N, C-alpha and C positions, 0 to 999 in steps of 0.2 A: 814205482819208486823202489829201487833195490835190485831185483833180478835183472831188469832191463839195463840198468846202469852198468852192472858188472859185465853183462854180456857184451855191451858196446865197447867197454874198455878192452876186453879180451880180444874182440874182433879187430880193433885198431892195432893192438900189439902184434897179432899174428900177421896182419897185412902190412905192418910197419908204417901205419898211418897215424901220425900225431902223438900216439901214446907210447912211452918207453920209460922203463925204470933206469936209474943209474945208481951205482954204489959210490960214486965219487963225491967227496965232500967239498970239492972246489967251489967257492962262491961265484955266483953269476950276478953281475950288476944290472938291475932292471929299473927303468923309470916308468912308473905307473901313476897317472894323475899328477898330484902335487908332491909325490914322494919318490925317493930313490932308495932301492932296497939291494942288499947283498945277500942272496939266498943260495944255500948249498944245492948243488945239482941233485943230490939224493933226496931232497924234499920236493923236487919239481917233476911232474909227470907229463907236462905239455912240452914235448921234445923241442919244438921251435923256440921255446923260451931259453933253451940252453945257450943260444947265441948271444943273449944279453941285449942291451939297448932299450929303446923306447918301445913299449908294448901297451896294448889296451887292457890286457889281463894276463894272469898266469895261474895255472892249476897246480896246487900243492897237495901232498899227502903225508900222513904221519900215523903213528900208533899211539893211542891213549894208554895210560894217563900222562906220560912224560913227553909226548910228541917226538917219539923216536923216528929218525930218518931211515930210509931204506938201506939195508946192509945185507951182505951175504948171510949173516947170522940170523936175521929176522925175516928173510925173504919169504919163508913159508907162511908167516902171518899175513903178509900183504897178498899172497897168492890164494889164500883161503876164500871160498865163495862166501858171499854175504859181507856184512859190515864188521862184526866182531869188535875188535879194538880199533879199527880203521876210522880215520876222520879225513875228509877231503875239504879243501878250501879253494875258493875262487877269489883271488885278490884282483879287483877290477876298478878301472877308472869309471866314474859316473859323471855324466853330463846330461842332466835331466831338464827338459824344457819347462817353462813356467806351467804350473798346474792351474786347475780351475779356480783355486783359492789365491792364485798369484804367488804362491810359494813353490820353490823348486827344492825344498828341503828333502834330504835323503837320510834323516835321522831314523832310528829304529821305530819310533812312535809314528813318524810321518808315513813310512812305508806300510806299517800296520793299518793306519787310518785309511790309506788308499785301498787296501784289501777289503775293508769294510764298506766302502762307498759304492753305491749302486748308481752307475752313470745314467741309467734310464729314469729312475724315480728321484734321483738326487737325495736319497735317504740312506741311512746306515742299514746294513744288511743283517744285523744281529736279530735272530729269531728268539733265542733264549740262551741262557748261560747256566753252567753247573759247576760246582766245586769238583776238582779233579785231584788225583794224587800229587804228591811232591810240591804242594803249595801253589799249584797252577789252577787256572780257571779254563774250562772248556767252553768254546763259543760255537754255537750252532747258527749257521748263516742261511739266509733265504734271499736269493737262490743260493744253494750250497756251493762250497768250494769243490774242486774236482773230486769225483767219486773215489772213496776209499781214503780220503785224507781228513785230518782233524786239525783245528786251530786252537792253540792254547796261549795264554798270556799269564804274566805274573810280575812280581817285583823282586829285585835282588836285595840283599841285606843292606846295600848302600843306598837303596831307594830307586835305583835305575830300573827302567821299564824293560821288559823282556817279552818276546813272543816267539813261538816256534810252530811249524806246521809238520805234522807227522803222518806217515802212512799207518793205517789200521792193521793190527796184527792178523786179523782174519782175512785181509784182502791181499797182502803181499807176503811172499816167502821170506824176504829180508827187509822188513820195514825200517825206514830211516826217518830222521827228523832234520829239518832244514830251517835255518834262520839267517839273519842278516845284521851286520853291524856297520855303521858309518865310522870308518877308521880316521878319516880326515875330511877336509872340505871337498876333495875331489877323488877320494879313494875309499872303496868299500870292501867288506869281506862278506862273502856268502859261504856258509859252511854246512856240512852234513855229517851226521854220525848215527850210530845204531839207536833205534828206538829203545832197545833193551837198556841203554845207558841214560834214559831220560831222567831217572832219579838224580843224576849228577849234573843236571842242566846248568846250574849256576857255576859249579867248579869248572866245567868244560868251557863255558862262555868266558870266564875270567882268564882261563889258560890260553884260549885262542887269541885273545888280545895280547897277552904277554908273549906268546909265540911269534906273532907278526911284528911286534915292537922291537924284538931283538935284532931284526934284519934291517931296520931303518938306518940308512947311512946319513941322510940329511934331507930336509925339505928341499924340493926343487928350487933352484935359484932362478930369479927373473920372472 
């Protein structure tokens, strides 16, 4: 999580496959799930999405803390190896089949619960928990999540539930953190940021929602 991600992006850019930056602020209208968005080109790094129309997902990027779009002036920040101030977002349509509980919910809590559920034993996987910095709780799972990653959860000031999965600093040269938000009934956000910014998890989470909301044109009709 980190070095491999940026190597993949760089390879795609050099081979002109899928990934490309743009400094154009011209908005592209995209229909994803039950929402229509108008997103500037320079926030989109999945080149195919520049065409607009109905898509299953779109890849976005920005610079924290103000979610700056890609420009000639800040190109060097995007080109730096590692995460630094970069944040990437996957805005995606979700269409989940009925789960074993009969619920197809994609709320943050429901996604978290599915990570904890052991299909073989039908028991929760929590082995033990410990207080972590920044008001979060660290969860050790059995069997563990993929090597080198840690799962944290907490509550926001408004009572909202939060979880995040982070690469361990001793395992990755550029460790990042990933979490997930249900944006609407059929549209979700998966986003990633530097583990070094984990202390700002609540501010980043709120800002991600506001960032995406500004692009909503209208709920899809019909």
